[in-house]
C-alpha positions as CSV (number, residue, x, y, z in Angstrom):
1,M,21.8,-19.5,25.8
2,K,21.3,-15.8,24.9
3,R,24.7,-14.9,26.4
4,L,26.3,-17.4,24.1
5,V,24.4,-16.3,21.0
6,Q,25.0,-12.6,21.4
7,P,28.8,-12.5,20.9
8,V,28.5,-14.7,17.8
9,Q,25.8,-12.3,16.4
10,I,28.1,-9.3,17.0
11,I,31.0,-11.1,15.3
12,Y,28.7,-12.0,12.4
13,A,27.4,-8.3,12.1
14,L,31.0,-7.0,12.1
15,Y,31.9,-9.5,9.4
16,A,28.9,-8.4,7.3
17,M,29.8,-4.7,7.7
18,I,33.4,-5.2,6.8
19,L,32.4,-7.1,3.7
20,F,29.9,-4.4,2.8
21,V,32.6,-1.7,2.9
22,M,35.2,-3.8,1.0
23,I,32.7,-4.5,-1.8
24,M,31.7,-0.8,-1.8
25,F,35.3,0.3,-2.4
26,L,35.6,-2.2,-5.3
27,V,32.5,-0.8,-6.9
28,V,33.2,2.9,-6.6
29,P,35.8,3.2,-9.4
30,F,33.3,1.6,-11.8
31,V,30.6,4.0,-10.6
32,I,32.8,6.9,-11.4
33,I,33.4,5.6,-14.9
34,A,29.7,4.9,-15.4
35,S,28.9,8.5,-14.4
36,F,30.5,9.8,-17.6
37,F,27.8,8.2,-19.7
38,G,25.1,10.5,-18.5
39,K,22.2,10.5,-16.0
40,Y,20.2,7.8,-17.8
41,R,22.7,5.3,-19.4
42,G,25.2,6.0,-16.6
43,G,22.5,5.7,-14.0
44,N,21.4,2.3,-15.4
45,A,25.0,1.1,-15.3
46,V,25.4,2.2,-11.7
47,M,22.2,0.3,-10.8
48,Q,23.5,-2.8,-12.4
49,L,26.7,-2.5,-10.3
50,A,24.5,-2.1,-7.3
51,H,22.6,-5.3,-8.2
52,W,26.0,-7.2,-8.4
53,W,27.1,-5.6,-5.1
54,A,23.9,-6.9,-3.4
55,D,24.3,-10.4,-5.0
56,A,27.8,-10.8,-3.7
57,W,27.3,-9.3,-0.3
58,L,24.1,-11.3,0.5
59,F,25.7,-14.5,-0.7
60,L,28.8,-14.0,1.4
61,I,26.8,-13.3,4.6
62,G,24.4,-16.2,4.1
63,M,21.3,-14.4,3.1
64,F,19.2,-15.7,0.2
65,H,16.4,-14.1,-1.7
66,V,13.1,-16.0,-2.2
67,R,10.5,-14.8,-4.8
68,V,6.8,-15.4,-3.9
69,V,4.9,-14.4,-7.0
70,E,1.2,-13.6,-6.8
71,Q,1.5,-11.7,-10.1
72,E,4.6,-11.7,-12.2
73,L,6.2,-8.5,-13.6
74,V,5.5,-7.6,-17.2
75,P,8.7,-7.3,-19.2
76,H,9.7,-3.8,-20.4
77,R,6.9,-2.1,-18.3
78,A,7.8,0.8,-16.1
79,Y,6.3,0.5,-12.6
80,I,6.2,2.5,-9.4
81,F,7.3,-0.1,-7.0
82,I,6.4,0.3,-3.3
83,S,7.0,-1.8,-0.2
84,N,6.7,-1.9,3.5
85,H,9.7,-0.5,5.3
86,N,11.1,-1.5,8.7
87,S,14.8,-2.4,8.2
88,Y,18.0,-1.2,6.5
89,M,18.0,-4.7,4.9
90,D,15.2,-3.5,2.7
91,I,17.8,-1.8,0.4
92,P,19.8,-4.9,-0.6
93,Q,16.5,-6.8,-0.7
94,L,14.9,-4.4,-3.3
95,L,18.1,-4.7,-5.4
96,K,17.5,-8.5,-5.5
97,A,13.8,-8.2,-6.1
98,I,13.8,-5.6,-8.9
99,R,16.1,-6.6,-11.8
100,R,15.4,-4.0,-14.3
101,P,16.3,-0.3,-14.9
102,L,15.4,1.4,-11.7
103,R,15.8,4.6,-9.6
104,V,15.1,4.8,-5.9
105,L,13.6,7.9,-4.1
106,G,15.8,8.4,-1.1
107,K,16.8,10.9,1.6
108,A,19.2,13.6,0.2
109,E,21.2,13.6,3.5
110,M,22.6,10.1,2.6
111,A,24.5,11.6,-0.3
112,K,26.8,13.2,2.3
113,V,28.1,9.9,3.6
114,P,31.8,9.6,2.5
115,V,32.5,7.2,-0.4
116,F,29.0,5.6,-0.2
117,G,27.5,9.0,-1.2
118,I,29.2,8.7,-4.7
119,I,27.1,5.6,-5.4
120,Y,24.1,7.0,-3.7
121,K,24.0,10.1,-5.8
122,A,24.3,8.1,-9.1
123,A,21.5,5.7,-8.3
124,V,19.0,7.6,-6.2
125,V,16.6,10.5,-6.8
126,P,17.2,12.5,-3.6
127,V,14.4,14.4,-1.8
128,L,14.5,16.8,1.1
129,R,11.4,15.9,3.0
130,G,11.2,19.3,4.7
131,S,11.3,21.3,1.5
132,A,8.2,21.6,-0.7
133,A,10.3,23.0,-3.6
134,A,12.8,20.1,-3.3
135,R,10.0,17.5,-3.3
136,A,8.5,19.2,-6.4
137,Q,11.9,19.0,-8.1
138,S,12.2,15.3,-7.2
139,L,8.7,14.6,-8.7
140,R,9.8,16.3,-12.0
141,I,12.9,14.1,-12.2
142,L,10.8,11.0,-11.4
143,R,8.3,11.9,-14.3
144,N,11.3,12.1,-16.7
145,V,12.6,8.8,-15.5
146,L,9.3,7.0,-16.0
147,S,9.0,8.5,-19.5
148,R,12.2,6.6,-20.4
149,E,10.7,3.2,-19.2
150,I,12.8,3.3,-16.1
151,S,10.9,2.0,-13.0
152,I,10.9,3.8,-9.6
153,F,11.0,2.5,-6.1
154,I,9.4,4.6,-3.3
155,A,8.8,3.6,0.4
156,P,5.4,5.2,0.9
157,E,5.7,5.0,4.7
158,G,8.6,7.5,4.5
159,T,10.5,6.0,7.4
160,F,10.7,2.8,9.4
161,N,7.5,1.3,10.7
162,M,8.5,0.8,14.4
163,S,5.0,-0.3,15.5
164,A,3.3,-3.6,15.8
165,H,0.9,-2.7,13.0
166,P,1.3,-4.1,9.5
167,L,2.0,-0.6,8.0
168,A,2.5,3.0,9.0
169,N,0.5,5.7,7.2
170,F,1.4,6.3,3.6
171,Y,2.5,9.6,2.1
172,D,0.8,10.8,-1.1
173,G,3.8,11.1,-3.4
174,A,3.9,7.6,-5.0
175,F,0.2,7.6,-5.7
176,K,0.0,11.2,-7.0
177,L,2.8,10.3,-9.4
178,A,1.1,7.2,-10.5
179,I,-2.1,9.1,-11.3
180,E,-0.3,11.9,-13.1
181,T,1.8,9.6,-15.2
182,Q,-0.7,6.7,-15.5
183,T,1.9,4.3,-14.2
184,P,0.8,1.2,-12.3
185,I,1.7,0.7,-8.7
186,K,3.5,-2.6,-8.1
187,P,3.3,-3.4,-4.3
188,L,6.0,-5.6,-2.8
189,L,6.1,-7.2,0.6
190,F,9.5,-7.6,2.4
191,L,8.6,-10.3,4.9
192,D,11.9,-11.1,6.5
193,A,14.1,-8.0,6.4
194,V,13.3,-7.0,10.0
195,E,14.3,-10.6,11.1
196,R,17.6,-10.3,9.2
197,M,18.4,-6.9,10.7
198,H,16.0,-5.3,13.2
199,W,15.6,-1.6,13.1
200,R,16.8,-1.3,16.7
201,S,20.4,-2.2,15.9
202,V,22.7,-3.1,13.0
203,F,24.2,-5.7,15.4
204,A,20.9,-7.6,15.4
205,M,21.8,-9.4,12.2
206,T,21.1,-13.0,11.3
207,P,21.6,-15.1,8.2
208,G,18.6,-16.6,6.4
209,R,15.9,-16.0,3.8
210,L,14.6,-12.7,2.5
211,R,11.2,-13.3,1.0
212,T,9.7,-10.8,-1.5
213,V,6.0,-11.2,-2.3
214,Y,5.0,-9.7,-5.7
215,L,1.4,-8.5,-5.3
216,E,-1.0,-7.7,-8.1
217,E,-0.3,-4.4,-9.7
218,V,-2.8,-1.6,-9.0
219,S,-3.7,0.5,-12.0
220,P,-4.4,4.3,-11.7
221,I,-6.5,4.3,-14.8
222,G,-9.8,6.0,-14.1
223,Y,-8.5,7.8,-11.0
224,T,-8.1,11.6,-10.8
225,L,-6.1,13.6,-8.3
226,E,-9.4,14.3,-6.5
227,Q,-9.6,10.6,-5.9
228,L,-6.0,10.3,-4.6
229,E,-7.0,9.2,-1.1
230,E,-9.3,6.5,-2.5
231,F,-6.5,5.2,-4.7
232,K,-3.9,5.3,-1.9
233,Q,-6.3,3.5,0.5
234,Q,-6.9,0.8,-2.1
235,V,-3.2,0.0,-2.2
236,Y,-2.8,0.3,1.6
237,N,-5.7,-2.1,2.2
238,L,-4.2,-4.7,-0.2
239,M,-0.8,-4.6,1.4
240,E,-2.2,-4.6,5.0
241,Q,-4.4,-7.6,4.2
242,K,-1.5,-9.6,2.6
243,L,1.0,-8.8,5.4
244,I,-1.5,-10.3,7.9
245,E,-2.2,-13.2,5.5
246,Y,1.6,-14.0,5.3
247,K,1.9,-13.6,9.1
248,A,4.6,-10.9,9.0
249,S,6.6,-11.3,12.2
250,W,6.3,-7.7,13.6
251,I,2.5,-7.7,13.6
252,L,0.9,-8.0,17.0
253,S,-2.0,-10.5,16.7
254,A,-5.3,-10.1,18.5
255,E,-4.4,-13.0,20.7
256,Q,-1.1,-11.2,21.8
257,G,-2.9,-7.9,22.2
């Protein structure tokens, strides 16, 4: 049976990738036009184009977004959104999940990808993880973004969680920024992204649902930078508990272990 399924899965993945590129080329001219309207207005327009791109692509490849709301978003409030991260499908999923002015903290290297880099530079706050000076510059940009009521998305694990644990260790950046700017953390759980496209291969793609769980926001009010670890751990524990509760597929259970 597996021998029969694998060729179909490869054809499906090729179809999805060709569509992705075709839509990207359609979007790029509008991104270039939007870039003339400045970093903030133009950036917001580029993000709206990215939302439409995700809508069209996911629809055409048979993936559908499902909202599971434990606490709804507050209109016109800037958040620091965070999520678990174990698939490239997290990117279109976050574009479906967060429908408001947004910037994403991402790897600076991705801006070098031909054509795609044009969109990436307009919608993402880049960071060079090996450079303390570059990270500090990124944080300054993020503070300015938040001051304009534009939300931010950060993957606090930094890279894919390729383990059987609910989460990898968190970096400090999102939580330090939350304390410094007094902006609430809004944790999201991406439950199905790794099922739709496993981190091992882009050819491991399947159609189906993409559930986003909107957890209760965590306020930094009352925390200082000296309590950064405590604040970070509070958010980590919440997300870990909920991933187990929702039976995230990559978690190795005690029975399996």
